[in-house]
N, C-alpha and C positions, 0 to 999 in steps of 0.2 A: 767270822774269821778276821783277825786283825791284819794290819799291813805286813808286819814282819812274818807272821805265819804264812800269809799268802805268797810272799817272796820266797820263803824257804820251800814251800810246796812246789812252786813254779820251777825253782832251781833243780829240785829232785827230778821233776818231769823232763827238764831240758837235758839232764845228764843221760837220760835213757834214749834220747832222740839221735838219729844219724846226723852226720855233719850237714847234709843238704837241708834237712828240716830245721836245724838250728839256725842256718843262714836265713831261712824264711821267717823264723820268729824274730831274728835280729832286724831284718828289713821291716817287718811289721811294727816293731817297737820304734824304729826310726821314723816310720810314717806317722805313728801316733804322736810322737814328740814334736814332729814338724807341724802337725795340726794344732797342738797346744801352743806352740810358738806363734803360729799365724794368728790364732785367736787372741793371744795376749797383745800382739802388735796391733791388731784391729781395734781392740778395746782401748789401747793406749792412744791411738789416733783419734778415736771417737771422743775420748776424754779431753784431749788437747783442743779439738774443734769446739767442744761444748764449753770449755773454759775460755776460749778465745773471744776477743772483742772484734774480730775481723769483719763480721757481717752485721754488726750493730747498726751500721748506717741504713740498712734495709728497713729496720723498724722505725727509724727516725724520718724517713722520706715522707713527704706529704703525698696524699693521694692525688694524682693528676687526672684520673679518669673517674667518672661516676656512671650511674645507671642512665643518666641523661645523654651520655655520649654513645650509647648503643644505637645502632641502626635498626636492629631487629631484636625483639624480646621473645624468649622461648617460654612456653607455659608448661 
């Protein structure tokens, strides 16, 4: 079933529901949309951080500690 047919089928079903149930469906649709918005925001932030040069200095730092600095070695 394609998108348009699914929407039309859902609308037919909604018309048969009592008002209280329509409110539940509307609330659930709002919930789903907010989850999509949150996911898009999170992915956008991840992309911004990935493209950012903010933490490049970490990769450029020289190593100041080595295995010789360990007091105790675990096997």
